[in-house]
C-alpha positions in Angstrom: 22.3 -26.2 -31.5 21.1 -26.3 -28.1 23.6 -27.8 -25.8 21.8 -27.9 -22.3 19.3 -26.1 -20.4 20.2 -24.8 -16.7 17.5 -24.9 -14.1 18.0 -24.2 -10.5 16.3 -20.6 -10.1 12.6 -20.3 -8.8 12.4 -16.8 -10.6 13.7 -14.9 -13.3 16.9 -14.8 -14.3 18.2 -11.2 -14.9 21.8 -11.8 -16.0 24.8 -13.8 -16.5 28.3 -13.8 -16.7 31.1 -16.0 -18.2 34.4 -15.8 -16.6 37.4 -15.1 -18.7 38.4 -19.0 -18.6 35.6 -20.1 -20.0 34.9 -23.0 -17.5 32.4 -21.0 -14.9 29.1 -19.0 -15.3 27.6 -17.1 -12.6 23.7 -16.3 -12.9 21.9 -13.6 -10.9 18.0 -14.0 -10.2 15.1 -12.6 -8.8 14.8 -15.5 -6.2 17.6 -13.5 -4.8 20.6 -15.8 -5.1 23.5 -16.0 -7.1 24.2 -19.4 -9.2 27.4 -20.5 -9.9 27.6 -23.2 -13.0 30.2 -25.6 -14.6 30.3 -25.0 -18.0 32.7 -28.2 -18.9 30.1 -30.4 -16.5 27.0 -28.2 -16.8 26.6 -28.3 -13.8 25.5 -26.2 -10.4 29.0 -25.5 -8.3 27.3 -23.3 -5.6 24.6 -20.6 -5.0 25.5 -17.8 -3.3 23.0 -15.8 -0.7 22.9 -12.6 1.2 21.2 -9.9 -0.8 17.7 -9.3 0.4 16.1 -8.4 -2.8 16.3 -9.6 -6.2 19.6 -9.9 -7.9 19.4 -8.0 -11.1 23.0 -8.2 -12.6 26.2 -9.5 -12.1 30.1 -9.8 -13.2 33.0 -11.2 -13.0 36.4 -9.6 -12.7 39.1 -9.9 -15.3 41.2 -12.3 -13.3 37.9 -14.9 -12.4 38.3 -14.5 -9.1 35.7 -11.9 -7.9 32.2 -11.9 -8.8 30.0 -8.5 -7.9 26.3 -8.3 -7.8 23.6 -5.5 -8.0 20.2 -5.8 -6.1 16.9 -4.3 -5.9 18.2 -4.4 -1.9 20.2 -1.3 -3.2 23.5 -3.0 -2.1 26.1 -4.4 -4.1 28.0 -6.9 -3.2 31.5 -9.0 -3.6 32.0 -12.5 -3.5 35.2 -14.7 -4.2 34.5 -17.1 -6.4 37.7 -19.3 -5.5 35.7 -19.6 -1.7 32.1 -18.6 -2.8 32.3 -16.2 0.3 31.0 -12.7 0.1 33.6 -10.4 0.8 31.9 -7.0 0.7 28.8 -5.2 0.8 29.0 -1.9 -0.9 26.1 0.6 0.4 25.5 4.1 -1.6 22.8 4.2 -3.6 19.4 5.2 -2.5 17.5 2.6 -4.8 17.7 -0.5 -6.9 20.9 -1.5 -8.8 20.0 -2.5 -11.8 23.9 -2.7 -13.6 26.8 -3.4 -12.3 30.6 -3.6 -14.7 34.3 -4.1 -14.0 37.1 -2.7 -15.9 39.2 -4.3 -17.6 42.3 -3.9 -15.0 39.8 -5.5 -12.4 40.5 -2.4 -9.9 37.2 -0.4 -10.9 33.9 -1.0 -10.5 30.9 0.7 -11.8 27.2 0.5 -10.9 24.3 2.2 -12.5 21.0 2.5 -10.2 17.4 3.9 -10.2 18.7 6.8 -8.0 19.8 8.6 -11.5 23.1 7.6 -10.7 26.4 5.8 -11.6 28.7 5.4 -9.0 32.4 4.4 -9.3 34.2 2.4 -6.9 37.5 0.7 -5.8 37.2 -3.1 -5.7 40.6 -3.1 -4.0 39.9 -0.8 -1.1 36.0 -1.3 -1.3 34.9 2.5 -1.4 33.3 4.7 -3.3 35.0 6.9 -5.5 32.6 9.2 -7.5 29.4 9.6 -8.2 27.8 10.7 -11.8 24.8 12.4 -12.6 23.3 13.8 -16.1 22.9 17.5 -16.4 19.7 18.5 -15.6 19.1 20.5 -18.8 19.3 17.2 -20.6 16.7 15.6 -18.4 14.0 18.7 -19.1 15.0 18.5 -22.6 13.7 14.9 -23.5 10.6 15.4 -24.3 7.5 12.7 -23.5 10.0 12.6 -20.5 6.4 12.2 -18.9 8.1 12.2 -14.8 10.3 9.2 -15.6 13.3 8.9 -13.4 16.5 8.9 -15.2 17.7 5.6 -13.7 20.7 3.8 -15.3 19.5 0.5 -16.4 23.0 -0.6 -18.2 26.2 0.2 -17.7 29.5 -0.9 -19.9 33.2 0.3 -19.8 35.6 0.8 -23.0 38.3 -2.3 -23.6 41.1 0.5 -23.0 39.2 1.4 -19.2 39.3 5.0 -20.2 35.1 5.7 -20.9 32.0 4.5 -19.5 28.7 4.4 -21.0 25.3 4.4 -19.0 21.9 3.7 -20.9 18.7 5.5 -19.2 15.7 6.8 -20.5 15.9 7.9 -24.5 19.8 8.4 -23.7 23.2 7.1 -23.4 25.5 9.0 -21.7 29.2 8.8 -22.1 32.0 9.8 -19.1 35.8 9.4 -18.7 37.0 7.6 -16.3 39.7 9.5 -15.8 38.0 13.1 -15.5 34.7 12.1 -14.5 33.6 14.4 -16.9 30.5 13.8 -19.4 32.0 13.6 -22.6 28.5 12.9 -24.7 24.7 12.4 -24.9 23.5 10.2 -27.5 19.9 10.0 -28.6 18.1 7.8 -30.7 16.0 5.4 -28.6 12.9 5.8 -27.7 12.2 4.1 -24.7 14.2 2.5 -22.3 18.2 1.4 -23.0 18.6 -1.9 -21.4 21.8 -2.8 -22.4 25.1 -1.6 -23.8 28.3 -3.3 -24.8 31.3 -1.8 -26.7 33.3 -3.6 -29.6 36.9 -5.1 -28.2 38.5 -2.0 -30.3 36.6 0.7 -28.7 35.2 2.2 -31.4 31.8 0.7 -31.9 28.9 1.2 -29.3 26.0 -0.9 -29.6 22.7 -0.3 -27.4 19.5 -2.3 -26.9 15.9 -0.6 -26.0 13.0 -1.4 -24.8 11.4 0.6 -27.8 12.3 -3.3 -29.9 15.9 -1.9 -31.7 19.2 -2.0 -31.6 21.3 0.9 -32.2 24.7 1.0 -33.5 27.1 4.4 -32.6 29.7 6.8 -33.4 33.7 5.6 -34.2 35.7 6.1 -30.7 34.5 6.2 -27.4 37.2 8.8 -25.7 37.9 12.4 -25.3 
């Protein structure tokens, strides 16, 4: 049953995230803003501005104090949910930032971009730790790739914080967050993989694609 419809954004709402305490909702929109809402009163608490492009993704840290947003202005912004102020802007991607995810320990951030990379960042130092790319032989082996880029539209981190998953064109790539080594490439979709999610026990991965399907995958995502 529908409880409430929240209005306030002037363009598409691309992403939503709920704080761990279940009391706060964040939404990111193509109108270049992130809005913070109370899930107790269903009212808008704040509007965060600063991106010069659409905000396509948002994530809240496990402690509920930090918000991260990715934008097609090629940047990632870190915000305080206590003060609703911008804490830092991360630069390093050369194209749209389509997706962001925060590790369970709250110390690591990952971002997927249209520049064919996933970047790993320290949320403590605000510095880039590593850049992950897909092996060129994987790209060339994709039939019907048609010159499309290997943009990472979706990222997720396993509950144990050890494994990273990235969804792109027809494929899902799995890396070790500890060694930064690519562990596997999953194929089965015929279009962009727009969303990925990992079960709490870390044994099941689910992917949603523009090919109109949802795929459920391999027991165990670690090495």
